[in-house]
mmCIF file as gemmi writes it, N, C-alpha and C atoms, coordinates in Angstrom:
data_model
loop_
_atom_site.group_PDB
_atom_site.id
_atom_site.type_symbol
_atom_site.label_atom_id
_atom_site.label_alt_id
_atom_site.label_comp_id
_atom_site.label_asym_id
_atom_site.label_entity_id
_atom_site.label_seq_id
_atom_site.pdbx_PDB_ins_code
_atom_site.Cartn_x
_atom_site.Cartn_y
_atom_site.Cartn_z
_atom_site.occupancy
_atom_site.B_iso_or_equiv
_atom_site.pdbx_formal_charge
_atom_site.auth_seq_id
_atom_site.auth_asym_id
_atom_site.pdbx_PDB_model_num
ATOM 1 N N . UNK Axp A 1 ? 1.003 -0.954 -0.063 1 0 ? 1 A 1
ATOM 2 C CA . UNK Axp A 1 ? 0.12 -0.27 0.012 1 0 ? 1 A 1
ATOM 3 C C . UNK Axp A 1 ? 0.796 1.042 -0.182 1 0 ? 1 A 1
ATOM 4 N N . UNK Axp A 2 ? 0.123 2.064 -0.292 1 0 ? 2 A 1
ATOM 5 C CA . UNK Axp A 2 ? 0.948 3.503 -0.843 1 0 ? 2 A 1
ATOM 6 C C . UNK Axp A 2 ? -0.136 4.673 -0.062 1 0 ? 2 A 1
ATOM 7 N N . UNK Axp A 3 ? 0.943 5.59 0.444 1 0 ? 3 A 1
ATOM 8 C CA . UNK Axp A 3 ? 0.195 6.956 1.546 1 0 ? 3 A 1
ATOM 9 C C . UNK Axp A 3 ? -0.128 7.865 0.504 1 0 ? 3 A 1
ATOM 10 N N . UNK Axp A 4 ? -0.859 8.353 0.506 1 0 ? 4 A 1
ATOM 11 C CA . UNK Axp A 4 ? -1.123 9.651 -0.977 1 0 ? 4 A 1
ATOM 12 C C . UNK Axp A 4 ? -1.189 10.923 -0.363 1 0 ? 4 A 1
ATOM 13 N N . UNK Axp A 5 ? -0.407 11.535 -0.174 1 0 ? 5 A 1
ATOM 14 C CA . UNK Axp A 5 ? -0.81 12.663 1.189 1 0 ? 5 A 1
ATOM 15 C C . UNK Axp A 5 ? -1.396 14.066 0.293 1 0 ? 5 A 1
ATOM 16 N N . UNK Axp A 6 ? -2.619 15.149 0.98 1 0 ? 6 A 1
ATOM 17 C CA . UNK Axp A 6 ? -2.886 16.111 0.22 1 0 ? 6 A 1
ATOM 18 C C . UNK Axp A 6 ? -2.646 16.972 1.147 1 0 ? 6 A 1
ATOM 19 N N . UNK Axp A 7 ? -2.661 18.156 0.577 1 0 ? 7 A 1
ATOM 20 C CA . UNK Axp A 7 ? -2.103 19.099 0.864 1 0 ? 7 A 1
ATOM 21 C C . UNK Axp A 7 ? -3.468 20.254 0.726 1 0 ? 7 A 1
ATOM 22 N N . UNK Axp A 8 ? -3.569 21 2.66 1 0 ? 8 A 1
ATOM 23 C CA . UNK Axp A 8 ? -4.797 22.262 1.847 1 0 ? 8 A 1
ATOM 24 C C . UNK Axp A 8 ? -4.63 22.704 2.503 1 0 ? 8 A 1
ATOM 25 N N . UNK Axp A 9 ? -4.743 24.239 2.533 1 0 ? 9 A 1
ATOM 26 C CA . UNK Axp A 9 ? -3.942 25.403 2.639 1 0 ? 9 A 1
ATOM 27 C C . UNK Axp A 9 ? -4.879 25.927 3.826 1 0 ? 9 A 1
ATOM 28 N N . UNK Axp A 10 ? -4.637 26.483 4.806 1 0 ? 10 A 1
ATOM 29 C CA . UNK Axp A 10 ? -5.491 27.264 6.159 1 0 ? 10 A 1
ATOM 30 C C . UNK Axp A 10 ? -5.476 28.125 6.154 1 0 ? 10 A 1
ATOM 31 N N . UNK Axp A 11 ? -5.651 29.552 5.278 1 0 ? 11 A 1
ATOM 32 C CA . UNK Axp A 11 ? -5.436 31.032 5.481 1 0 ? 11 A 1
ATOM 33 C C . UNK Axp A 11 ? -5.698 31.014 7.203 1 0 ? 11 A 1
ATOM 34 N N . UNK Axp A 12 ? -4.693 31.905 7.792 1 0 ? 12 A 1
ATOM 35 C CA . UNK Axp A 12 ? -5.417 32.6 9.112 1 0 ? 12 A 1
ATOM 36 C C . UNK Axp A 12 ? -6.024 33.441 9.339 1 0 ? 12 A 1
ATOM 37 N N . UNK Axp A 13 ? -6.796 33.811 10.64 1 0 ? 13 A 1
ATOM 38 C CA . UNK Axp A 13 ? -7.825 34.493 10.557 1 0 ? 13 A 1
ATOM 39 C C . UNK Axp A 13 ? -7.854 35.647 10.993 1 0 ? 13 A 1
ATOM 40 N N . UNK Axp A 14 ? -8.364 36.694 10.124 1 0 ? 14 A 1
ATOM 41 C CA . UNK Axp A 14 ? -7.019 37.846 9.948 1 0 ? 14 A 1
ATOM 42 C C . UNK Axp A 14 ? -5.077 37.89 10.528 1 0 ? 14 A 1
ATOM 43 N N . UNK Axp A 15 ? -5.229 37.227 9.689 1 0 ? 15 A 1
ATOM 44 C CA . UNK Axp A 15 ? -3.452 36.924 9.118 1 0 ? 15 A 1
ATOM 45 C C . UNK Axp A 15 ? -2.927 37.167 8.403 1 0 ? 15 A 1
ATOM 46 N N . UNK Axp A 16 ? -1.526 37.037 7.67 1 0 ? 16 A 1
ATOM 47 C CA . UNK Axp A 16 ? -1.179 37.38 6.677 1 0 ? 16 A 1
ATOM 48 C C . UNK Axp A 16 ? -0.683 35.899 6.195 1 0 ? 16 A 1
ATOM 49 N N . UNK Axp A 17 ? -1.108 35.018 6.917 1 0 ? 17 A 1
ATOM 50 C CA . UNK Axp A 17 ? 0.062 33.95 6.885 1 0 ? 17 A 1
ATOM 51 C C . UNK Axp A 17 ? -1.13 32.687 6.822 1 0 ? 17 A 1
ATOM 52 N N . UNK Axp A 18 ? -0.726 31.484 6.297 1 0 ? 18 A 1
ATOM 53 C CA . UNK Axp A 18 ? -1.412 29.991 6.266 1 0 ? 18 A 1
ATOM 54 C C . UNK Axp A 18 ? -0.698 29.027 6.675 1 0 ? 18 A 1
ATOM 55 N N . UNK Axp A 19 ? -1.299 27.936 7.152 1 0 ? 19 A 1
ATOM 56 C CA . UNK Axp A 19 ? -1.143 26.877 7.539 1 0 ? 19 A 1
ATOM 57 C C . UNK Axp A 19 ? -1.484 25.494 6.436 1 0 ? 19 A 1
ATOM 58 N N . UNK Axp A 20 ? -0.391 25.002 6.317 1 0 ? 20 A 1
ATOM 59 C CA . UNK Axp A 20 ? -0.599 23.562 5.858 1 0 ? 20 A 1
ATOM 60 C C . UNK Axp A 20 ? -1.649 22.563 6.306 1 0 ? 20 A 1
ATOM 61 N N . UNK Axp A 21 ? -2.645 21.734 5.898 1 0 ? 21 A 1
ATOM 62 C CA . UNK Axp A 21 ? -3.549 20.26 7.092 1 0 ? 21 A 1
ATOM 63 C C . UNK Axp A 21 ? -2.847 19.653 5.598 1 0 ? 21 A 1
ATOM 64 N N . UNK Axp A 22 ? -2.077 18.526 6.29 1 0 ? 22 A 1
ATOM 65 C CA . UNK Axp A 22 ? -2.048 17.017 5.438 1 0 ? 22 A 1
ATOM 66 C C . UNK Axp A 22 ? -2.702 16.386 6.04 1 0 ? 22 A 1
ATOM 67 N N . UNK Axp A 23 ? -3.699 15.697 4.777 1 0 ? 23 A 1
ATOM 68 C CA . UNK Axp A 23 ? -4.395 14.671 4.969 1 0 ? 23 A 1
ATOM 69 C C . UNK Axp A 23 ? -3.761 13.979 4.3 1 0 ? 23 A 1
ATOM 70 N N . UNK Axp A 24 ? -4.016 12.295 4.609 1 0 ? 24 A 1
ATOM 71 C CA . UNK Axp A 24 ? -3.643 11.135 4.24 1 0 ? 24 A 1
ATOM 72 C C . UNK Axp A 24 ? -4.68 10.181 3.361 1 0 ? 24 A 1
ATOM 73 N N . UNK Axp A 25 ? -4.581 9.74 2.559 1 0 ? 25 A 1
ATOM 74 C CA . UNK Axp A 25 ? -5.488 8.516 2.218 1 0 ? 25 A 1
ATOM 75 C C . UNK Axp A 25 ? -4.493 7.146 1.638 1 0 ? 25 A 1
ATOM 76 N N . UNK Axp A 26 ? -5.444 5.847 2.08 1 0 ? 26 A 1
ATOM 77 C CA . UNK Axp A 26 ? -3.973 4.965 1.73 1 0 ? 26 A 1
ATOM 78 C C . UNK Axp A 26 ? -4.888 4.337 0.216 1 0 ? 26 A 1
ATOM 79 N N . UNK Axp A 27 ? -3.419 4.022 -0.881 1 0 ? 27 A 1
ATOM 80 C CA . UNK Axp A 27 ? -4.021 3.4 -2.166 1 0 ? 27 A 1
ATOM 81 C C . UNK Axp A 27 ? -3.442 1.991 -2.112 1 0 ? 27 A 1
ATOM 82 N N . UNK Axp A 28 ? -4.027 1.059 -2.284 1 0 ? 28 A 1
ATOM 83 C CA . UNK Axp A 28 ? -3.779 0.149 -3.271 1 0 ? 28 A 1
ATOM 84 C C . UNK Axp A 28 ? -2.065 -0.502 -4.194 1 0 ? 28 A 1
ATOM 85 N N . UNK Axp A 29 ? -1.122 -0.959 -4.19 1 0 ? 29 A 1
ATOM 86 C CA . UNK Axp A 29 ? -0.895 -0.647 -5.116 1 0 ? 29 A 1
ATOM 87 C C . UNK Axp A 29 ? -0.858 -1.472 -6.824 1 0 ? 29 A 1
ATOM 88 N N . UNK Axp A 30 ? -1.745 -2.827 -5.65 1 0 ? 30 A 1
ATOM 89 C CA . UNK Axp A 30 ? -2.536 -3.329 -7.454 1 0 ? 30 A 1
ATOM 90 C C . UNK Axp A 30 ? -4.141 -3.333 -6.888 1 0 ? 30 A 1
ATOM 91 N N . UNK Axp A 31 ? -5.042 -2.116 -7.902 1 0 ? 31 A 1
ATOM 92 C CA . UNK Axp A 31 ? -6.318 -2.599 -7.58 1 0 ? 31 A 1
ATOM 93 C C . UNK Axp A 31 ? -7.069 -3.941 -7.893 1 0 ? 31 A 1
ATOM 94 N N . UNK Axp A 32 ? -7.09 -4.29 -8.641 1 0 ? 32 A 1
ATOM 95 C CA . UNK Axp A 32 ? -7.518 -5.637 -8.985 1 0 ? 32 A 1
ATOM 96 C C . UNK Axp A 32 ? -6.706 -7.043 -9.543 1 0 ? 32 A 1
ATOM 97 N N . UNK Axp A 33 ? -6.361 -7.854 -8.001 1 0 ? 33 A 1
ATOM 98 C CA . UNK Axp A 33 ? -5.29 -9.029 -8.882 1 0 ? 33 A 1
ATOM 99 C C . UNK Axp A 33 ? -6.246 -10.054 -9.607 1 0 ? 33 A 1
ATOM 100 N N . UNK Axp A 34 ? -5.808 -9.94 -11.063 1 0 ? 34 A 1
ATOM 101 C CA . UNK Axp A 34 ? -6.466 -11.036 -11.898 1 0 ? 34 A 1
ATOM 102 C C . UNK Axp A 34 ? -6.092 -12.364 -11.948 1 0 ? 34 A 1
ATOM 103 N N . UNK Axp A 35 ? -4.73 -12.297 -11.859 1 0 ? 35 A 1
ATOM 104 C CA . UNK Axp A 35 ? -4.566 -14.163 -11.043 1 0 ? 35 A 1
ATOM 105 C C . UNK Axp A 35 ? -5.177 -14.676 -10.186 1 0 ? 35 A 1
ATOM 106 N N . UNK Axp A 36 ? -5.447 -14.116 -8.912 1 0 ? 36 A 1
ATOM 107 C CA . UNK Axp A 36 ? -6.485 -14.562 -7.959 1 0 ? 36 A 1
ATOM 108 C C . UNK Axp A 36 ? -7.67 -14.476 -8.19 1 0 ? 36 A 1
ATOM 109 N N . UNK Axp A 37 ? -8.149 -14.294 -9.092 1 0 ? 37 A 1
ATOM 110 C CA . UNK Axp A 37 ? -9.374 -13.949 -9.733 1 0 ? 37 A 1
ATOM 111 C C . UNK Axp A 37 ? -9.461 -14.614 -10.766 1 0 ? 37 A 1
ATOM 112 N N . UNK Axp A 38 ? -8.601 -15.275 -11.14 1 0 ? 38 A 1
ATOM 113 C CA . UNK Axp A 38 ? -8.896 -16.589 -12.149 1 0 ? 38 A 1
ATOM 114 C C . UNK Axp A 38 ? -9.282 -17.679 -11.666 1 0 ? 38 A 1
ATOM 115 N N . UNK Axp A 39 ? -8 -17.857 -10.399 1 0 ? 39 A 1
ATOM 116 C CA . UNK Axp A 39 ? -8.046 -19.121 -9.961 1 0 ? 39 A 1
ATOM 117 C C . UNK Axp A 39 ? -9.333 -19.216 -8.92 1 0 ? 39 A 1
ATOM 118 N N . UNK Axp A 40 ? -10.722 -18.667 -8.511 1 0 ? 40 A 1
ATOM 119 C CA . UNK Axp A 40 ? -11.631 -18.202 -7.712 1 0 ? 40 A 1
ATOM 120 C C . UNK Axp A 40 ? -11.502 -17.815 -6.765 1 0 ? 40 A 1
ATOM 121 N N . UNK Axp A 41 ? -10.525 -17.173 -6.106 1 0 ? 41 A 1
ATOM 122 C CA . UNK Axp A 41 ? -10.779 -16.753 -5.403 1 0 ? 41 A 1
ATOM 123 C C . UNK Axp A 41 ? -11.033 -14.876 -5.578 1 0 ? 41 A 1
ATOM 124 N N . UNK Axp A 42 ? -12.086 -14.706 -5.64 1 0 ? 42 A 1
ATOM 125 C CA . UNK Axp A 42 ? -12.767 -13.468 -5.536 1 0 ? 42 A 1
ATOM 126 C C . UNK Axp A 42 ? -12.642 -12.236 -4.694 1 0 ? 42 A 1
ATOM 127 N N . UNK Axp A 43 ? -12.349 -12.481 -3.425 1 0 ? 43 A 1
ATOM 128 C CA . UNK Axp A 43 ? -12.291 -11.762 -2.015 1 0 ? 43 A 1
ATOM 129 C C . UNK Axp A 43 ? -10.68 -11.551 -2.291 1 0 ? 43 A 1
ATOM 130 N N . UNK Axp A 44 ? -9.666 -12.596 -2.367 1 0 ? 44 A 1
ATOM 131 C CA . UNK Axp A 44 ? -8.506 -12.2 -2.938 1 0 ? 44 A 1
ATOM 132 C C . UNK Axp A 44 ? -7.91 -10.438 -3.802 1 0 ? 44 A 1
ATOM 133 N N . UNK Axp A 45 ? -8.508 -11.302 -4.606 1 0 ? 45 A 1
ATOM 134 C CA . UNK Axp A 45 ? -8.679 -10.24 -6.089 1 0 ? 45 A 1
ATOM 135 C C . UNK Axp A 45 ? -9.224 -8.775 -5.325 1 0 ? 45 A 1
ATOM 136 N N . UNK Axp A 46 ? -10.054 -8.695 -4.897 1 0 ? 46 A 1
ATOM 137 C CA . UNK Axp A 46 ? -9.774 -7.065 -4.282 1 0 ? 46 A 1
ATOM 138 C C . UNK Axp A 46 ? -9.308 -7.065 -3.246 1 0 ? 46 A 1
ATOM 139 N N . UNK Axp A 47 ? -8.663 -7.558 -2.191 1 0 ? 47 A 1
ATOM 140 C CA . UNK Axp A 47 ? -8.695 -7.987 -1.111 1 0 ? 47 A 1
ATOM 141 C C . UNK Axp A 47 ? -8.046 -5.817 -0.453 1 0 ? 47 A 1
ATOM 142 N N . UNK Axp A 48 ? -7.158 -6.122 -1.5 1 0 ? 48 A 1
ATOM 143 C CA . UNK Axp A 48 ? -5.453 -4.999 -1.55 1 0 ? 48 A 1
ATOM 144 C C . UNK Axp A 48 ? -6.879 -2.969 -1.345 1 0 ? 48 A 1
ATOM 145 N N . UNK Axp A 49 ? -6.972 -3.577 -2.257 1 0 ? 49 A 1
ATOM 146 C CA . UNK Axp A 49 ? -7.896 -2.516 -2.151 1 0 ? 49 A 1
ATOM 147 C C . UNK Axp A 49 ? -9.098 -2.132 -1.477 1 0 ? 49 A 1
ATOM 148 N N . UNK Axp A 50 ? -9.409 -3.356 -0.912 1 0 ? 50 A 1
ATOM 149 C CA . UNK Axp A 50 ? -10.872 -2.829 0.338 1 0 ? 50 A 1
ATOM 150 C C . UNK Axp A 50 ? -9.816 -2.266 1.29 1 0 ? 50 A 1
ATOM 151 N N . UNK Axp A 51 ? -8.771 -3.284 1.922 1 0 ? 51 A 1
ATOM 152 C CA . UNK Axp A 51 ? -7.674 -2.992 3.011 1 0 ? 51 A 1
ATOM 153 C C . UNK Axp A 51 ? -7.185 -1.499 2.808 1 0 ? 51 A 1
ATOM 154 N N . UNK Axp A 52 ? -7.416 -0.673 1.375 1 0 ? 52 A 1
ATOM 155 C CA . UNK Axp A 52 ? -6.393 0.148 1.813 1 0 ? 52 A 1
ATOM 156 C C . UNK Axp A 52 ? -7.8 1.179 1.968 1 0 ? 52 A 1
ATOM 157 N N . UNK Axp A 53 ? -9.36 1.156 1.564 1 0 ? 53 A 1
ATOM 158 C CA . UNK Axp A 53 ? -10.293 2.407 1.538 1 0 ? 53 A 1
ATOM 159 C C . UNK Axp A 53 ? -10.571 1.966 3.201 1 0 ? 53 A 1
ATOM 160 N N . UNK Axp A 54 ? -10.649 0.862 4.353 1 0 ? 54 A 1
ATOM 161 C CA . UNK Axp A 54 ? -10.224 0.552 5.206 1 0 ? 54 A 1
ATOM 162 C C . UNK Axp A 54 ? -9.849 1.457 5.9 1 0 ? 54 A 1
ATOM 163 N N . UNK Axp A 55 ? -8.467 1.952 6.078 1 0 ? 55 A 1
ATOM 164 C CA . UNK Axp A 55 ? -7.74 2.4 6.279 1 0 ? 55 A 1
ATOM 165 C C . UNK Axp A 55 ? -8.251 3.433 6.307 1 0 ? 55 A 1
ATOM 166 N N . UNK Axp A 56 ? -8.791 4.195 5.037 1 0 ? 56 A 1
ATOM 167 C CA . UNK Axp A 56 ? -8.968 5.971 4.959 1 0 ? 56 A 1
ATOM 168 C C . UNK Axp A 56 ? -9.915 5.791 5.616 1 0 ? 56 A 1
ATOM 169 N N . UNK Axp A 57 ? -11.149 5.117 5.275 1 0 ? 57 A 1
ATOM 170 C CA . UNK Axp A 57 ? -12.904 5.476 6.375 1 0 ? 57 A 1
ATOM 171 C C . UNK Axp A 57 ? -12.237 5.179 8.108 1 0 ? 57 A 1
ATOM 172 N N . UNK Axp A 58 ? -11.226 4.563 8.221 1 0 ? 58 A 1
ATOM 173 C CA . UNK Axp A 58 ? -10.953 4.763 9.903 1 0 ? 58 A 1
ATOM 174 C C . UNK Axp A 58 ? -10.084 5.952 10.166 1 0 ? 58 A 1
ATOM 175 N N . UNK Axp A 59 ? -9.609 6.459 9.717 1 0 ? 59 A 1
ATOM 176 C CA . UNK Axp A 59 ? -8.598 7.262 9.835 1 0 ? 59 A 1
ATOM 177 C C . UNK Axp A 59 ? -9.919 8.796 9.932 1 0 ? 59 A 1
ATOM 178 N N . UNK Axp A 60 ? -10.1 8.672 8.464 1 0 ? 60 A 1
ATOM 179 C CA . UNK Axp A 60 ? -11.071 9.267 8.296 1 0 ? 60 A 1
ATOM 180 C C . UNK Axp A 60 ? -13.003 9.406 8.167 1 0 ? 60 A 1
ATOM 181 N N . UNK Axp A 61 ? -13.464 9.634 9.585 1 0 ? 61 A 1
ATOM 182 C CA . UNK Axp A 61 ? -14.952 8.623 9.307 1 0 ? 61 A 1
ATOM 183 C C . UNK Axp A 61 ? -15.815 10.041 8.75 1 0 ? 61 A 1
ATOM 184 N N . UNK Axp A 62 ? -16.756 9.637 8.118 1 0 ? 62 A 1
ATOM 185 C CA . UNK Axp A 62 ? -17.735 10.202 7.607 1 0 ? 62 A 1
ATOM 186 C C . UNK Axp A 62 ? -18.35 11.097 8.972 1 0 ? 62 A 1
ATOM 187 N N . UNK Axp A 63 ? -18.602 12.485 8.876 1 0 ? 63 A 1
ATOM 188 C CA . UNK Axp A 63 ? -19.948 12.816 10.099 1 0 ? 63 A 1
ATOM 189 C C . UNK Axp A 63 ? -21.255 13.559 9.312 1 0 ? 63 A 1
ATOM 190 N N . UNK Axp A 64 ? -21.158 12.82 8.211 1 0 ? 64 A 1
ATOM 191 C CA . UNK Axp A 64 ? -22.307 13.534 7.502 1 0 ? 64 A 1
ATOM 192 C C . UNK Axp A 64 ? -23.597 12.693 8.14 1 0 ? 64 A 1
ATOM 193 N N . UNK Axp A 65 ? -24.065 11.642 9.078 1 0 ? 65 A 1
ATOM 194 C CA . UNK Axp A 65 ? -25.226 11.44 8.943 1 0 ? 65 A 1
ATOM 195 C C . UNK Axp A 65 ? -25.598 12.109 10.23 1 0 ? 65 A 1
ATOM 196 N N . UNK Axp A 66 ? -27.331 12.284 10.099 1 0 ? 66 A 1
ATOM 197 C CA . UNK Axp A 66 ? -27.433 13.285 11.505 1 0 ? 66 A 1
ATOM 198 C C . UNK Axp A 66 ? -26.946 12.834 13.065 1 0 ? 66 A 1
ATOM 199 N N . UNK Axp A 67 ? -26.404 11.446 13.04 1 0 ? 67 A 1
ATOM 200 C CA . UNK Axp A 67 ? -26.312 11.133 14.449 1 0 ? 67 A 1
ATOM 201 C C . UNK Axp A 67 ? -24.52 11.505 15.023 1 0 ? 67 A 1
ATOM 202 N N . UNK Axp A 68 ? -24.117 11.985 13.361 1 0 ? 68 A 1
ATOM 203 C CA . UNK Axp A 68 ? -22.522 13.138 14.245 1 0 ? 68 A 1
ATOM 204 C C . UNK Axp A 68 ? -23.017 14.435 14.542 1 0 ? 68 A 1
ATOM 205 N N . UNK Axp A 69 ? -23.966 14.626 13.41 1 0 ? 69 A 1
ATOM 206 C CA . UNK Axp A 69 ? -23.852 16.026 13.607 1 0 ? 69 A 1
ATOM 207 C C . UNK Axp A 69 ? -24.352 16.472 15.403 1 0 ? 69 A 1
ATOM 208 N N . UNK Axp A 70 ? -25.39 15.856 15.411 1 0 ? 70 A 1
ATOM 209 C CA . UNK Axp A 70 ? -25.987 16.155 16.543 1 0 ? 70 A 1
ATOM 210 C C . UNK Axp A 70 ? -25.091 15.558 17.849 1 0 ? 70 A 1
ATOM 211 N N . UNK Axp A 71 ? -24.097 14.898 17.564 1 0 ? 71 A 1
ATOM 212 C CA . UNK Axp A 71 ? -23.059 14.175 18.72 1 0 ? 71 A 1
ATOM 213 C C . UNK Axp A 71 ? -21.813 15.546 18.86 1 0 ? 71 A 1
ATOM 214 N N . UNK Axp A 72 ? -21.695 16.058 17.495 1 0 ? 72 A 1
ATOM 215 C CA . UNK Axp A 72 ? -20.699 17.596 17.459 1 0 ? 72 A 1
ATOM 216 C C . UNK Axp A 72 ? -21.563 18.419 18.35 1 0 ? 72 A 1
ATOM 217 N N . UNK Axp A 73 ? -22.688 18.567 17.888 1 0 ? 73 A 1
ATOM 218 C CA . UNK Axp A 73 ? -23.564 20.213 18.636 1 0 ? 73 A 1
ATOM 219 C C . UNK Axp A 73 ? -23.432 20.071 20.122 1 0 ? 73 A 1
ATOM 220 N N . UNK Axp A 74 ? -23.812 18.475 20.669 1 0 ? 74 A 1
ATOM 221 C CA . UNK Axp A 74 ? -23.6 18.081 21.993 1 0 ? 74 A 1
ATOM 222 C C . UNK Axp A 74 ? -22.336 18.752 22.701 1 0 ? 74 A 1
ATOM 223 N N . UNK Axp A 75 ? -21.337 18.063 21.8 1 0 ? 75 A 1
ATOM 224 C CA . UNK Axp A 75 ? -20.517 18.676 22.254 1 0 ? 75 A 1
ATOM 225 C C . UNK Axp A 75 ? -19.803 19.331 22.559 1 0 ? 75 A 1
ATOM 226 N N . UNK Axp A 76 ? -19.906 20.855 21.919 1 0 ? 76 A 1
ATOM 227 C CA . UNK Axp A 76 ? -19.864 22.114 21.963 1 0 ? 76 A 1
ATOM 228 C C . UNK Axp A 76 ? -20.435 22.979 22.346 1 0 ? 76 A 1
ATOM 229 N N . UNK Axp A 77 ? -21.386 23.012 23.16 1 0 ? 77 A 1
ATOM 230 C CA . UNK Axp A 77 ? -22.775 23.283 23.989 1 0 ? 77 A 1
ATOM 231 C C . UNK Axp A 77 ? -21.91 22.883 25.61 1 0 ? 77 A 1
ATOM 232 N N . UNK Axp A 78 ? -22.224 21.421 24.918 1 0 ? 78 A 1
ATOM 233 C CA . UNK Axp A 78 ? -20.982 21.36 26.514 1 0 ? 78 A 1
ATOM 234 C C . UNK Axp A 78 ? -20.165 21.849 26.987 1 0 ? 78 A 1
ATOM 235 N N . UNK Axp A 79 ? -18.729 22.369 26.099 1 0 ? 79 A 1
ATOM 236 C CA . UNK Axp A 79 ? -18.136 22.733 26.089 1 0 ? 79 A 1
ATOM 237 C C . UNK Axp A 79 ? -18.282 24.257 26.481 1 0 ? 79 A 1
ATOM 238 N N . UNK Axp A 80 ? -19.279 24.676 25.813 1 0 ? 80 A 1
ATOM 239 C CA . UNK Axp A 80 ? -19.609 26.14 25.739 1 0 ? 80 A 1
ATOM 240 C C . UNK Axp A 80 ? -20.249 26.708 27.48 1 0 ? 80 A 1
ATOM 241 N N . UNK Axp A 81 ? -20.447 25.799 27.966 1 0 ? 81 A 1
ATOM 242 C CA . UNK Axp A 81 ? -21.583 26.02 29.498 1 0 ? 81 A 1
ATOM 243 C C . UNK Axp A 81 ? -20.386 25.235 30.258 1 0 ? 81 A 1
ATOM 244 N N . UNK Axp A 82 ? -19.433 25.06 30.336 1 0 ? 82 A 1
ATOM 245 C CA . UNK Axp A 82 ? -18.556 24.611 31.307 1 0 ? 82 A 1
ATOM 246 C C . UNK Axp A 82 ? -17.496 25.696 31.283 1 0 ? 82 A 1
ATOM 247 N N . UNK Axp A 83 ? -17.41 26.529 29.977 1 0 ? 83 A 1
ATOM 248 C CA . UNK Axp A 83 ? -16.549 27.928 30.359 1 0 ? 83 A 1
ATOM 249 C C . UNK Axp A 83 ? -17.197 28.918 31.077 1 0 ? 83 A 1
ATOM 250 N N . UNK Axp A 84 ? -19.032 28.596 30.609 1 0 ? 84 A 1
ATOM 251 C CA . UNK Axp A 84 ? -19.511 30.46 31.151 1 0 ? 84 A 1
ATOM 252 C C . UNK Axp A 84 ? -19.003 29.623 32.878 1 0 ? 84 A 1
ATOM 253 N N . UNK Axp A 85 ? -19.492 28.322 33.154 1 0 ? 85 A 1
ATOM 254 C CA . UNK Axp A 85 ? -19.318 28.417 34.777 1 0 ? 85 A 1
ATOM 255 C C . UNK Axp A 85 ? -18.175 28.838 35.434 1 0 ? 85 A 1
ATOM 256 N N . UNK Axp A 86 ? -16.971 29.045 34.799 1 0 ? 86 A 1
ATOM 257 C CA . UNK Axp A 86 ? -15.437 29.623 35.093 1 0 ? 86 A 1
ATOM 258 C C . UNK Axp A 86 ? -15.497 30.385 35.554 1 0 ? 86 A 1
């Protein structure tokens, strides 16, 4: 497997500087093994690709579902309340 870096510039807030946010994506060296497929090993034919996609999903989980947004909202409101009490 190979790690592919993706750099995203993040500009500063009212600052003339920018920082780089580096995110990684795992990529299989061979996405489909025709030899394994021809021998009837259908899972083995795509095993490397599935493993590389799984690594990326674990590193950067999807927060689009409503449950993920709700959790993020609850965490931000609870931390805001804690700051107001002190």
